[in-house]
N, C-alpha and C positions, 0 to 999 in steps of 0.2 A: 533168511533161505540159507542151505546147504553151500559149502562153499566146495564142497565134493559133488558134482555134478555127472558124473559117470563115472563105473568100475574102474575103467583105466586111471584114473586118477586117482581114485582110491589107492590101489595096487602101487603108484606111483610114489603114492604119499609113506604105505607102509615100507618100501625098499629104503624108502628114506630113514625113515626111523632105527630100521633092522637092516644093516648092511650086510652083517655075519648070518652063517647057517644056523648059528647057537642062537641068535635072536628069536628065533621062530617057535619058541617052545609058549606056549600060548598064545598062538595069533588065532587060534580059532576064537578065544574068548573075545578076543580083542575085535573081531572081524565083527562077531554078532553083535556086538557092543555097537558098531559104525552103521553096522544094518540097521538095528534100532534108531537110531537118530538121524541115516536116514529117512526111513521110512515117517519118522516124525515131522520131517521136514517138507517131504511129500504131501504130508498132509496138511501142515499147514500154507505149503504154495497151493495147493488147490483151492484152502477155504479163501485165501486173499485174492484167486483169479475169479473166486465166484463172487464174491463181494465186491471186486473192480466189475461186473458183466452188470451187476445189480443196480451199480452206480452211472455207468454210460447209461442204462435202459434210462431213468431216472433222470439224468442230464438231458438225453434225447428229446422226453417226454415236456422237459419244461422249456426248450429250443422251440418246439410244435406249439406251445401255450402263449410265448413271447411274440411270438411270428403272427399269430392268430390276433393278438390283443393291437401287436401294431397296425397289422391291417385295418382292426376297428379305429383306431389312435387316426389314420389318416384321413381317413374317409368321413371323421368326424370333423374335421378340419374342412376339408373340400368343401363340405353342407355350412361350416360358419362362414368358412369365405364366400359363399356363394349369397350368405344372406347378409354377408357385410355390403359388396355390391351394390345388393338391391336397396338398403342402406343408404347409401352414399347418393345412389342416384335419386333417389327420395326427398335427403338432405339438400342435394343440389339443387333440387326441381324448388323445393320451400324456400330457401335463400333468396333463390332469382326474383320470387315473385316478392319475397318481404322488399330486397333493394330496388325491385320496379314502383315498389309504395315507395319507400324510401325521399328517390329521388322525384315522385310525384307530388307526394307531399313538401318538398324543397323546391320545387318550381312555383308548388301551387303558394307558397309562403311568400318567394319571391316576387313574384306576380305581384298579390293581394299590396306588399310594400313599393314594387315601383306604384302601382296603379293610383295608391294613396302618395307617393313622390308626386307622381304626374300631377296628380288633382291639386294637390299644393302650388305647384308650379304653376299652374294656369289661375290658382285663386291670388298668388302673389302678382302674376303677370296683370292680371284684373286689378288688385289693389294698388299696384305700381300705377297703374295707368290713372286710377283716381288719386292717389295720392301727388302724382307730378301734374296732375288738372290743376289739384289744390293748392301746389307748391306749400305740400306740406313735406319739408323734406328731412325729418327730424326719422319720419316713420319710412321715407323714403328710403333713406341711409339705413335703416335696420333692414328693409325688405333687399336691398340689393346685397345685401352682407347673406340674407338666407339664401335670395336667389342664387348667389355663384354656389354655395355648399351643394346646392339640389343640383345645378349643373353639372357640378364635378362627379354626379351620381350617374350621369347618365350620357357621358363623353363617351361610354364604348357603345352606346345604343345610337352615336349621331347621327347616322344613316337610314336609322328608320323613320320613314314619312312623317308621323307624329312630331316627333323629337326634332326634325328638321324644323317643321312649319313655328312649333312653340321658340325654337331658338332664336331663326328668323323674326320673328314676331319681337321678342327679348331684344335682340342687335337694334332692330331699330327704333323702337324706346327709347333704348339707351341712345342714340341719338339724336334722338328728337330731346331728348333730356340733357344732353349736354348743350345742344346751343339754347336750348331753354335758359341754363345755367348762366352761362356767357351770356345772353341778352338780359338776365336779371342784374347779373351784375356790372354792365356797361349802363343801364337805366339807373341802376342807385349813384353810378358819376353822375349821370346826367341831370338826377333831383327828380328824375319823373316816377321813382319806385316808390309803391309805399309799403314795403315789407320794411318789416321791423328787423333790427338786430340781430334778438335768435334768430331770426327767421334767417339772414345772411350766415351766422354762425354754422347752424344745422346744413345750412347750401354746402359751406364750405367742408363740413365732413364727408356731406354726399361724395364733393369732389374729388376726397382721398380714397374713397371705395371705386372712385372710376380709376384712378391709378395715376402715377407721377408724371407719364407722360401727359395726360389732361389738363392736370393742376397747371403743368408749365404754359399750355397752351392758352389756358385760361388767363394764368397772370399774365400774360406777352400780350392779348388782346387787351387786358385790363389797362396797361402799360401804355400801349401803343397808343390807346384812346386817350391818355391825359396828357400823351408829350402831344398828340396830332396838331392841339391851338397850335404851341408852339412851333412847330415845322411850319405852318402855314403863316405864323404871324415875322419870323425871319427870315421866311424866304424873299419876302416883301423887298422892293428894289432898295427904299429907303434904311430899310434895317440891315442891309447886306454890305457889312463893313466891319472892321474890326475896330473901331470905334463903339460898337455896340455888345463888346465881348462882356459888359462887366453888367449891363441890361439883363443880360442871358443869364445868369447864375443869379441876378435878383429874381427873376422869373422861377427860375426854378426853385427858389427856397419860399417864393409864397403858395406856388402850387403844392410843394411837401404840405407848408404848414395846413392849408386848406384841407388838403386828404387827409392829414392827421383828424382833424377836427369832424370833418366828416363819417371816416371809417376807422376810428377809433373802436376797437374789439371787435371788428369784421375779421380781418384775415390772422389767422393764428399768428403769433410775433417768429414762430422758429420756418413761417412763408419766405422769411426777411422780403417783402413784396416791395419794400423802398429798396431794396438792391438793387432789382430788377426794374423801376423806377430810375434810379440813377443809371444804370446802365444805358436803357433804351433812350434818355435823356443826352448821356455821353456819345452813344452811335453817331445819333441824328447831329448834335453840334461838332461833332467831328467832320461828318462830309459838308458839312454847309460852310466849317471855316477853312479847310480843303480846298473848296471852289471856291470860297473868298482871295484865297491866297494864288491859287493858280491865275486868276483873271486879272490882279493888280499889275501894271507894269511897273511902278514907281512905288515902292514901299515905303514908308517914312519907319524909319528905327526906332523912335520915340514910343509911337503908335503900336508898334508891331512887339516890341519888349513889353508896352504896358497891359498889352493884351497877353502875351503869353504870361509873366507876372501874375496876371487874374487869376488865368488859367491853371497855373500851378498852386495857386494858394485855396483856389475852389477845392483842387485836385486832393490836397492834402487834408485840407478840413474833414472833406466828405470821407476821405479814406478813415482817418481817425475816428468821427462819429461811428463809421458801420463796422469800426474794430471793438468799439465800445458797447455797443449797442447790442450785437451778436456774438461776444464772448462767452459764452455760454454753453455754444453749440460749435464755434470756428475750432479746426485742426484736432476735434474727437472725433470716434465713430461711432455714432449715434444709431441706438436701433432703430429708430424713425427716420424711414426711409425721405419723409417731408423736409427732415428740417436740412436746413444750410449747415454745410463742411465747409466751406472756402468761401472767402468776398471773388466776386466777380474784378477782372481786373478794373481797376479805377483810375489809381495813380499811372499817368502817361496816355491814358484813354481817351484823353484830348489834345493833351500837350503834344503826344510824340509827332500831330499831324505837322506841328510848326517848324521840326527840324529841318526839313530841308529847303526850308525857304527864311532860315537864318545868316545867310551868307552877307547881308547890308547891315547885318551885327558883329559877324567877325570882322567884315571891312571896317566900321567905324572904330572896333576896339584896337585895331592894327594901326589905323590913322591916330588915336589918341594915346597909342603907348610910342610910336616911334615920335610924335610931339613930344612926349614927356620926357623920352628919354633925351633929346637932343637940348632942352630946357634944360636937363639936371647937370647936364654935360657943360654949357654954358654957363652955369650959375656956381659951377664949382670954383673950392676956392683952397688955397693950401695955408691951413692953419697949424702951423708949427709950434705953437704953444698949447693947443689944444690935447686932450688925453687921446684920443686916435688918431694916429696919423695915418690918416686916409681920406679917396676921396668920399665924398659926403652923397654922391651921385649914387654910388653902389648900394647905400642904406637905403636910400630914396628909390631904387629901381627895384629892391626886394619888395619893400613896401610897397608899391605898386603893383606888383605881381600879386602879392596877397589877396590886395583889395581886387583883381581882376576876376582872379579865382574865385572868391568867394561872391560877385557878382553873378558868374557865368553858374556856380552850383546851383542859383536860386532858378535855372532854365533847362540844365542838363547836366546827367551825368554820362553822356553818349557820346555822339560824333562833336556836338558843338564844343561840350569842356575839352573835347581831345584836339580839336583846331586852336582853340584856346592855347593848349600846353607847346602847339608848333609855335605860336606866336609869340610865348615867352623863347622858346629856343633861338626863334628869331634875333629877337630884341638882343640878348645874350651877345650871340655873333657879334650883330651890329654895336653893342655897345665896347666889347673887346676891340674891335674895330676902328672906332673912332678912339680910343684909348691910345691902340698903337700910333694910329696916326697921328694924334696929338703930342706923342713923345717926341715922333720925326722931327716937329715943329718947334717944340723948345730947345733945341738943340744950339740955338743962337744966342740962346740968355744962358749962360754956364752953370750960376747956383741955381737957378731958377731948375735947370734941366736936371740936376742933381738931385733936386728935394722932391721934384714930382716924378722922377721914377723911382723915389723911394715911397714915393704915396702909394704909388702905380702899384711895387712890388705888395705893398701893405693890402692893397686892396685887391689883389690877386689872389692876396692867402684869403682874404676875408671872404671873398666868391667862393673861392675853391672849399669852403668849409662850410659857405651856407647852401649851396648846391645840394646836397644830399638832402636834407631836409625841404627841399623845395621839389626834390624828386617825388621824397614820402607823400606830400603833400598832394601833388598833382594824381599819385596812385590812389589815394582815400576817396579823392574826387569824382574817381573817374571807376564806373561800371567796367567788369569783366564781356567781351577781351580788350579794351580799348586800356584796359589798368594794365596790363599785361605787355604792352608796348611802348610803356613810358621807360625813356633810357636818355640820361643827359652827360654820359661819359665823355662824347665829341666836346660838348660845354665846359667841363672840367677843363680840357685840354686847352683849349683857348685861352682859358688863362695863366695856363702853364707855359702858353708860348708867350701870354702878354708880358708876365713875371720873367720871363728869357731873352724879353725884346726891352727892357727897364736894364737889368744888368749887362746886358750888351752892348748899351749906350754907355752906359755908365764906366765899361771898360774902354770904348771907343775913345768918351771925352778923356780916361784917364792916358790910355796911350796917343793923344792928340799932344798932349802936356810932357809927357816923359819919354818923347822920342827925341825933342831936341835936345835934352840931356842927356842922351844915347849917342847923340847926332857929334856931341861934344867930346864924347870917348872914347868916338871913332876918329878922333883928329888927333888923338895924342900918339906918340909914336913910343908903342909899349915894349920894342926891342931894343930903344936908347933909354929906356927909364931906368934913372938911378936912384932919384930920392924919394925913398917910401918913408910915408908919414903916416897922417891921418887919414880917414876915407876922404876916396878922390872928391872932386866939386860934384862929378855928375849923379855922384850916388848922395851927397848932402843934397844937391837939390832935389833931387828925387825925393827923399824921405821929406824934405821941408813941404813938397805939396802932398805926400802921402798923407801928409799928418793934418794939414788943412781938409783935405777933401774925406777924411775918415772922420774927420771932430763934425766934419757939418751930417754925415749919413749915420754915427755910431747913434743918436739919440733919435733916430727918425725909423730906423727899420728895428722889427722886435729882432730878440738876440739869436734867434733859429735861423733867419735870415740871412740876419747880420754875417753870421761865422760862414752861409753859405755863400755870399756875396766875398768875402775875406778869403774863403777859399780859391774862388775862381781866379780874385786878383794877385793873390799870391803864384798859382799858375802860369799866369800871363807875365809876371815879374821875373819869375824865373825861366820861361821860354825869350823874355825880350832880353834878358842878361846872357844867357846861353848864343843867342842867335847873333847877338854884339858882338862876342869872342871868338866866332867862328869868322865874323867879317875883318878880324887882322888877320894880318897876312903873318906878322911873327912877332912871338913875346919872348921878352928876357927872362932869366931867374926872378930878377927884383919886379919885373911888371907883372908876372906870374903871382909872386907874394903880396903886388897891393891889390891884385883881382881879389884872391883869397881874402885878404881885410876888409874888400869893399862887399862881398858874400857877407861874412860877418856882420858885419857892419848892417847891413839890411835885414839879415835877419833878428837881429838884437831890436832894432826899430821898429819891425814889424811887429814883433811880439808888442813892444812898451806904446805904440801908438794905438793897437789894435785892442786893449787891455779894458776888460770891461769895469763896470761898476763896483761888481761882487765877484768874486773868482767862482768858477762852475766848471761843470764837467766840462763844457762846452767851450769855455777858455782851454782847460788842457788840453783837450782833441786840437784845437785849434795850434797851440804852440807846438806840438806836437808834429800836427801837418806841416807847419813851416819850417819846421827842422828835416823833417823827411823830403819835401819837395826839393828845399835850399841844395841839399846831399848833391843832388846831381852836378849842380854847380861848382861843386866842391869837388866829388871826384871828377869830371872833365877838365878842370885846373892839373889837379895832380896827375891825371894821366900823361898830361902835356909835359909836366915839370918832370916824368920820369924816367928812365935811362931805357932804350929798347928793351935791354931785358927784363926790368921792372914792368914795365907795359905789357910785353907778352905775357909776364905772370897773371898780371890784375886785370889786363882787360875781361877775360872769362867771366870773372865774378861781375864787373861792369854790367857785362852783356845780360848777365842772369837776374839782375836790378831790373832794369831799364828798356822797355823796348823798343825804344828809340835807339840801340845800340849800331845797330846796321846802318843807319842813316847819317850816326855821331862817327862812325871809324875812320871813314874819310878824312872829317872834315879834322877830326883830331890828327891824323897821318898826318894830314898837311901843314898842321902848325905845328910840328915836331920836323918838318922839312921832308917827310919821307912818302914815299910811295908801297905799297902794298908787298909789291917784290924784295923790298930793303927787309922785309920780316917774315920771311920763310917759314920763321917756325909756326907763324899762326896763318899758313896757309890752307891748313885742313881746317881751321876751326873758320876763318872766312866763309870759304865754303859753304859751310854748316848753316853760320847765320844768315848767310844769303837764299 
């Protein structure tokens, strides 16, 4: 396209090229040239416009052709859609007809199958009637299995009259069959049934097809029939006594033997028919024996215990036999629902009925036990030359306890055995009381009393050591919850008291002898005492007595209890000396020195006369105890001897060591001829310790 579209533009262009007048030379030539170019450009423009118009016409015609073609396609699509809808209706109609035909075919097939099964049920019913009548139990078992399967097929049609009718007929037939089977097995037991063993075995298979509940019912009726003669026989007046107990078990043994001979291989072993027979026998026996025990007014203990022992022996034997016989099935999860998995309760099934009526046995045991305690106590002798320095009655008593527990264990592990352990506890109390009473009676015979008390201490030690084993034995002989209630701590305490009583008696005896020596001590004028020398006569007499006393007991007591007693004796002697000192009104310096010498002499001789045959830790411990205990006597004498200043200074240390300081204070001040107000330095301390 020409850039100069108008003359005006052309002129402007010329003015640009030639701004001065001189530039107009040859302008015509240039104008002509430009006009020529303009004409050419206009010609080219006209051609372009023409071509554009031709192109627009062509495009317009193409658009019209496309519109016509689109309208034709839309029309064709609508026609195809209409044809498709007609085809769909046709196909739906055809499928509906095919589905109806398929349902009809399926219903026809099911009806034919149901009719066949119904005919089979009718046939099975007829055959079942026939085989039941002829007692062909192998075929009956097979038919029952088939009939059960067929019956499952018609469960959802059970309301249909024909099905209801045939089901009712089948149930009545099964009911009659059960009665027939029970009758067959009962008649077999009577011996009036001519059926062969194989027929009865087939009958057992038929029973299993009829279910576990019926199997149990059948076995129970057979067992009741077997036991019924026993029930009648021992219900008779002449047999209603405990004396016939062993005959009962002999009868059972004969019946089981006869049953094994007659019914061998009839019942499946896993049915455990023997268990059921025994269980029925035990149930009947329990009722009859309970009735006998209730009606008897005076029970003969010997007869009662003999009957119980025979019962326990029978139960134990029975239980062992059944465990061995059915070991294959017991305690296992069997796939066979008819197999025994646990034994019925046989142990205690009869014997438990005796339990409430065994009071005469308990009373008899108590009477014999108390008589035995008295007998062994009366026969006790003090054998000082023997190895065991103790009362033989204690060993005899525990041996008797052992026999009692063994006897009672044959009869019971519950209430009766628990009552026996109560008797033993009662006997232990009785024994300790009798020994304690006898200790008091021996005081008139001094030497015997000392020896007897030593024997009692050793006996108490033996009893305390034996009681835990006795308690354990009791627990082992008892079942829970009775075993949890056994406790003999109180009984152990009885023997602690018995031991303490013996030690107390020995100390009372020592006091009765030593007191006269200390009475002599109090008669001495310790304030005027001038001649200090050897130990005082009261100390020499005391040591002489103790030497003889300890010599008697040293070889009688065990080392531990000898030291235990000697410790008590040392405490007593120390208190005896201190109390005697406090009873003196006034003591001189020389008198205090003599008393200190006496204490030292007492220490030395206590260690000497108490010396064991072999040095031991116990001996060293005792020696230290003597020094520590009698140091209180030394401390009191030293405090009395001290000046006021020293006393005030040292008494707090004494108070820290001895709990008796508060009560000792005034007594020490009295011996020093002082009152509390005379020692104001200790006023705060006195208040504190008071």
